[in-house]
Phi, psi and omega in degrees: 000332189293325182301299179299323182290327177298317178297316182294316181295317179297321177298317181293316179296325181300331179298317178293324179292317179296318175308311183297317180297312182295317180294329177289347179260359181296138177224151178197121183299331179282341179228083186298335180259027186302315183298316179295319178296320180295317178294321177295318178300318177297321179296321179287325183279328188304314180300328180289317176292327179295328176299313178296317178296324180293323175297319177297320178297319179296315177296325176296323177296320177295320177298311180299317181299310183295314183289315183293322178293320177297318178294319178297331179270005177079016183257077185295316181294322177295322177298321179292323178291320176301319181296318180296316180295328181295322178301313181293321180297317180298315179297315182295309184295314185289329177297317178293314182297315180297319179299317179294318183293320178296326182288337183250351187303314183294335178280328186281321188304312179297329180294335180277358178103009180281137176288173182301314182292317180293322176299318179297316180294318180297319181289328177298328176289313184292326182299336178260315187289325182294311175300331178295343180293333176295320177294319180298329179300325180291310181295323179294317180294317177302317179302313184288328175298317180290320180294329181298334179269007179089008178290148177233309186293315185294309178298328177295323181294329177298313182292319183294319179301310180299320182293316182297315179297318177302309183296322179295318184284334187313301185295329181293317184274331179285313185264347181075045180284145178060227183278358185278147177284151176279108185251349178054238185298319179297328178296323177298320179294316182295322177301318180296315182295316180298316178302319181288332175297315177297318179297319180295318179297319179293320179298318178297321176300316183296314185280332180278311192253320186280311181259345182048050184266009187216144181211127175262000183297128177077006181288130174242172178299321180295316180292323177295319179298319178295318179295318178299324178295315180295314179296318183292333179301328175257318187297317181293310175300323179292321178295314177299318178301313181290327180292331179302323183297306178292332176297319177293322177297318178297320177298320178296317177299319179296319178299312181293317182297319182280326183273328187243304180140175185290330177296321178290325175297317177299318179296317179297323178295313179299314181298317181294320179292319178296324181294336181304329176296326180294321186264001182305311179298323183287325173298318178298321179299317179292332177287335183270323190298328183299320179296323182287310182291323181295311181294314182288323176295319178296329179271000178084010180272072188293329180291327177290327176296312180298318180295325178299317177299314183298316180297318181294322177297320179296318178298321177303313183294313182297310183297314184295325178296314180298312183295319181300320179294314181297316182295320179295323182291327186241028184305309181298321181293322179294315180299323182291341176294327187268335183206150176260356183285117183297327178294317180294318178300316180298328179282332183280319190307315181304332179304318185289341177271342188254311191274313187304329181294346180255004185297329180303321182289323175296323175301321177304321184294306186279339172291318178299314181298315182295317180294320180284327174303318186294334178264016174082027182232070185284345184298328181293311179298321178300314181296314179301317184290320177299315180298313184290310191274313185279315184274305187280307186298303181294314182297315183285328174295318179301313179296317182297318179297320181292330185262328186216023176065215184295323177297323176298324176297319178298318178297322177298318178299314182298315180296320179297320178299310185297309184296314182292325179295318179295321177297315184296314184290322179294311186290324181294315184279336185252337186237328186285136176289145181261000179273154182261144172284151182294136180270000000 
């Protein structure tokens, strides 16, 4: 499963990287700092869209858990009913969440240290990207329904289709090439939404007609409520768990924005986006492990569940070691891909020497959470994430910024990764049960 998903995750991550590269190339004689303002706006907006995406990931985890456990227990029709209910749950939940986020976004941005112009640019991004999260809920749920059955190529194709369309549209909508309007930051958001609309339509075709993995036949309010309860037992804690990460990121951006300034926020944004390439394989790993632990846990094969965790931890170490060496060797060149500003490059480069070497430990955290979510035990992932993101990540970044500026923030990120990763691997292998709860 890891091969196709790695390609899909890298394609999806590439959309954010391409957005960052194009926005870093914006120029306007009337606004000499346009590129830095655009990157800062993306940095302020990103945690808010990430909250919505994290909620979708959490609901997807609940979907995968419910469907994979039902399949592992030999209940194919129940799995199809769970899948149908999951589509409706995603639409309902995300519509409410997006409405709430849009109502508070304009109030939150200035509190994070964004200037009036940067706040305006950030909100122009959010006004398009946040409603698009409802569409993403459909493609995400379709993806997880297919992954729960052990599929790899088809769910990956949903993600790749959306990413490719996004990347193609980016320069036309950001720069206003040809007949398209110059939308700058808002253009990056619109490209993403259009790409996800195509991905969602393709995903619905796959689960309804091609795989027939979903059925609304005989669904009543009572049966839907029961399915939502089963999905929500994992999905809601997983969504809350995933939302903690961007909430902590927003807190980090606010710390940097208020203590240092918008240039440092832009640098932190560039560094974080570049790092996504480092964690792409590990995100794919977390997307795969749930199908393995859920199916085997549902069938009572607890030793295979434990072995899946061990193999995934080993992959985290091997991949992260390779990436850390490559990133350290080419740090200045990587930073220069995203921006031509020498001051910004100088602020970004230290990140690549400090943080990537600790990515393996961060991988331990979200691989553990994903694997345990799938067997119906979301409390462990929630605990690991709270420790890593709220206590260690935010706390150590705050201390680091006060003592050593932006480089201190990077050291804080690295320390948070190491400590939380060691906690996750120890507790998962020595204390967490490997059996699955009944779906």
